[in-house]
C-alpha positions as CSV (number, residue, x, y, z in Angstrom):
1,T,-0.8,24.4,-4.1
2,E,-2.2,25.6,-7.4
3,Q,0.4,23.8,-9.5
4,Y,-0.1,20.6,-7.5
5,E,-3.9,20.8,-7.9
6,R,-3.6,21.5,-11.6
7,L,-1.3,18.5,-12.1
8,A,-3.6,16.3,-10.2
9,L,-6.6,17.4,-12.2
10,Y,-4.7,16.9,-15.4
11,I,-3.8,13.3,-14.4
12,V,-7.5,12.7,-13.6
13,S,-8.6,14.1,-17.0
14,R,-6.1,11.8,-18.8
15,C,-6.5,8.6,-16.8
16,A,-10.0,8.5,-15.2
17,A,-11.3,6.2,-18.0
18,Y,-9.0,3.5,-16.8
19,N,-9.2,1.2,-13.8
20,V,-7.1,3.3,-11.4
21,F,-6.7,4.3,-7.7
22,W,-5.8,7.9,-6.9
23,V,-2.9,8.2,-4.4
24,L,-2.4,11.9,-3.7
25,A,1.2,11.5,-2.4
26,G,3.7,8.9,-1.2
27,D,5.1,8.8,2.3
28,Y,3.6,12.2,2.8
29,Q,4.5,12.7,6.5
30,A,8.2,12.2,5.6
31,Y,8.6,14.3,2.5
32,F,5.9,17.0,2.2
33,Y,3.7,17.3,5.2
34,E,1.0,19.8,4.3
35,P,-2.5,18.4,5.3
36,P,-4.5,21.4,4.1
37,I,-3.1,21.0,0.6
38,Y,-4.0,17.3,0.5
39,R,-7.5,18.1,1.7
40,Q,-7.9,20.7,-1.0
41,V,-6.5,18.4,-3.8
42,G,-8.4,15.4,-2.5
43,A,-11.7,17.2,-2.7
44,A,-10.9,18.6,-6.2
45,V,-10.0,15.1,-7.5
46,A,-13.2,13.6,-6.1
47,V,-15.3,16.3,-7.9
48,A,-13.3,15.9,-11.1
49,D,-13.4,12.1,-11.4
50,P,-16.7,11.1,-13.2
51,Y,-16.1,7.4,-12.3
52,D,-15.6,7.8,-8.6
53,H,-12.4,5.9,-8.3
54,P,-10.9,5.2,-4.8
55,I,-8.8,8.0,-3.4
56,S,-6.3,7.9,-0.6
57,I,-2.9,9.1,0.4
58,H,0.1,6.9,1.2
59,P,1.6,7.3,4.7
60,A,5.2,7.2,5.6
61,D,7.0,4.3,7.2
62,G,5.5,3.7,10.7
63,F,2.5,6.0,10.1
64,V,-1.2,5.9,9.1
65,N,-3.3,8.4,7.2
66,R,-6.0,8.5,9.9
67,E,-5.9,12.3,10.1
68,F,-8.0,12.3,6.8
69,A,-10.4,9.6,7.9
70,D,-13.4,11.9,8.2
71,E,-12.8,13.5,4.8
72,P,-15.6,12.5,2.4
73,W,-13.1,12.2,-0.5
74,L,-10.9,9.6,1.4
75,S,-12.1,6.2,0.1
76,Y,-9.9,4.0,2.4
77,L,-7.5,4.4,5.3
78,M,-3.9,3.3,4.7
79,H,-1.3,2.1,7.1
80,Q,2.4,1.6,6.6
81,L,3.2,-0.4,9.7
82,R,5.4,-3.4,10.2
83,D,5.3,-5.7,13.2
84,A,4.1,-9.0,14.4
85,G,0.7,-10.3,13.2
86,E,-1.4,-9.3,16.2
87,F,-0.2,-5.7,16.1
88,L,-1.2,-5.5,12.4
89,A,-4.6,-7.0,13.2
90,D,-5.1,-4.6,16.1
91,T,-4.3,-1.5,14.0
92,V,-6.8,-2.6,11.3
93,R,-9.5,-3.2,14.0
94,F,-8.8,0.2,15.5
95,D,-9.4,2.1,12.2
96,R,-12.5,0.1,11.2
97,V,-14.5,2.5,13.4
98,Y,-14.4,5.0,10.4
99,N,-16.5,2.7,8.3
100,K,-14.1,2.7,5.4
101,P,-11.8,0.0,4.1
102,V,-8.4,-0.3,5.8
103,V,-5.4,-1.1,3.6
104,T,-2.0,-2.0,5.1
105,G,0.6,-1.2,2.5
106,E,4.2,-2.2,2.8
107,Y,3.7,-4.3,5.9
108,G,6.6,-6.5,4.9
109,Y,8.7,-7.6,2.0
110,H,9.8,-11.1,1.2
111,V,13.6,-10.7,1.7
112,P,14.8,-14.1,2.9
113,K,17.4,-14.2,5.7
114,S,17.2,-10.5,6.1
115,V,16.2,-8.2,8.9
116,H,14.5,-4.9,8.2
117,P,17.1,-2.2,8.9
118,Y,14.7,0.1,10.8
119,H,12.3,-2.3,12.5
120,G,14.4,-5.3,13.3
121,I,11.8,-7.7,11.8
122,R,12.7,-10.8,9.9
123,T,11.2,-10.4,6.5
124,D,11.0,-14.1,5.4
125,V,8.2,-16.1,3.8
126,H,6.6,-16.9,7.2
127,F,6.4,-13.2,8.1
128,T,4.8,-12.1,4.9
129,R,2.3,-15.0,4.9
130,T,1.2,-14.6,8.5
131,G,1.2,-10.8,8.3
132,A,-1.2,-11.0,5.3
133,W,-3.4,-13.5,7.2
134,S,-3.5,-11.3,10.3
135,I,-4.6,-8.2,8.3
136,F,-7.2,-10.2,6.4
137,A,-8.6,-11.8,9.5
138,A,-9.1,-8.4,11.1
139,G,-11.1,-7.2,8.1
140,G,-8.4,-5.3,6.3
141,Y,-6.7,-5.5,3.0
142,F,-3.0,-5.7,2.3
143,V,-0.6,-4.8,-0.5
144,A,1.7,-7.6,-1.6
145,G,5.2,-7.3,-0.3
146,F,7.5,-8.8,-2.9
147,K,11.3,-8.5,-2.7
148,H,11.5,-5.9,-5.4
149,T,9.0,-3.1,-5.3
150,F,9.2,-1.4,-8.7
151,F,9.0,-2.3,-12.4
152,D,11.7,-0.6,-14.4
153,P,12.7,-2.7,-17.5
154,D,14.3,0.4,-19.1
155,G,16.6,1.2,-16.2
156,H,15.2,4.7,-15.3
157,Y,16.0,4.3,-11.5
158,G,19.6,4.6,-10.3
159,Y,18.8,3.2,-6.9
160,D,16.8,0.3,-5.5
161,P,14.4,0.7,-2.5
162,G,15.1,-2.9,-1.8
163,F,18.8,-2.2,-1.2
164,D,20.1,-4.1,-4.2
165,L,23.0,-2.7,-6.1
166,P,22.7,-2.5,-9.1
167,P,19.0,-1.9,-8.9
168,V,16.8,-5.0,-9.5
169,Y,13.2,-4.5,-10.5
170,F,10.2,-6.8,-10.0
171,V,10.0,-9.9,-12.3
172,L,8.4,-13.2,-11.6
173,Q,11.5,-15.0,-13.0
174,N,13.4,-13.7,-10.0
175,A,13.4,-16.5,-7.4
176,K,12.6,-14.2,-4.4
177,D,9.7,-12.6,-6.2
178,L,8.4,-15.9,-7.5
179,E,8.3,-17.4,-3.9
180,A,6.5,-14.4,-2.6
181,A,4.0,-14.6,-5.5
182,R,3.5,-18.3,-4.7
183,Q,2.7,-17.6,-1.1
184,Y,0.1,-15.0,-2.0
185,S,-1.4,-17.4,-4.7
186,V,-2.0,-20.0,-2.0
187,F,-3.6,-17.4,0.2
188,Y,-5.8,-16.2,-2.7
189,K,-6.8,-19.7,-3.6
190,F,-7.8,-20.5,0.0
191,I,-10.0,-17.4,0.2
192,T,-11.7,-17.7,-3.2
193,E,-12.3,-21.4,-3.1
194,Q,-13.7,-21.5,0.4
195,T,-17.4,-22.4,0.0
196,A,-18.4,-21.9,3.6
197,W,-17.0,-20.3,6.7
198,P,-17.4,-21.9,10.1
């Protein structure tokens, strides 16, 4: 606990001047499930950050971080849920009772002609586009789901979370990433250029 907190506070001291989000852990239910430690470190990060950047914790696949919803340091709830649009919308609506933003991360990746190996969901353009709309229409936020999920031009990673061998990192010159980016740009343009809502 002490080493984790010291590392977190060191990162805050080095990076707080930048435009950042603090994510205390990734897939925390799957790899290191210790809620008391996250509560302690989350509170310490909130106190140490002079700029009050958003703080959250990334849930594992199929989970949410709702157990921390009442913590004053938690800036937004986060989901990692994949399903049809209405399910995504319902989960966002359910967690809006905490009066904090709800972010659905990793709701789907643009992997044409592929089915997610664990969820059985087609991860094509239609799914990523309609999933984003469902989350937005319910009052939530989403994290873009491109085909490739990491940027590694120097080849540090020996594996690819997107199941490509050899690993392929995110670049807009890649046709799959470019199509996903195009879909999100249409969505962004629609939202930002809308002058009035019915």
